[in-house]
N, C-alpha and C positions, 0 to 999 in steps of 0.2 A: 701122420704117415703120409696125411693127405696132402700134405703142404710142400711133399717132395716133387723135384721137379718129372723125376723120370716116372710119380704115380699118374701126375696129371700129364702128360704125353701122353698115358696110353688110356687115359679114359679117355683123354680125346680125340686119340684114335681109332677107339672102341664103341667112342658117339658116331663117328664118322663112318668105320662099317658099319655100321648097324642102320644108320641113314637109307647108305646105299643099295642093303640088300631091300629096304621098303622102297625104294625109287626104282629097284628091279620085279621089284613082285607086283608094285603096281603097272608100269609095263607089260605085264603078262594079259594084262584087261582091255577091252578093246574102248576107247574113248569117246564117247558119247556125248554131243551137244545141242540141247536142244534150246528152241526158241520159239515164239509166236510173236503176233500184235494183233492188236486190236484197233482199229480206225474208223472214221466216217465216213462220207464222203456223194457229193449229190453234185446233180447240175444247174441246180436255184438253190440262193440263199436258203429258202422256208423250206427244202426238204432236209438238210443236214441234220438237225437232229430223230429226222424219226427213224421208225421201222425199219424202210427198207434200203438204208442209206449204211448199215451196216458194213463195214468191211476187215478182213483177217485173212490174216498167213500165218501158215506154220512150217518151219523149216528143218 
């Protein structure tokens, strides 16, 4: 029975509709993106890896 073309088409249609419901449900919630970076900066080469040369940002 599963090899019948009409059953396969109905199964594919159900799969597509279920995916559309999942996407619509996900779109009800806010989309939040967080990112951060950590680096090092200094005016002189010797100070580059010291404790006071840390630089970070958060967006």
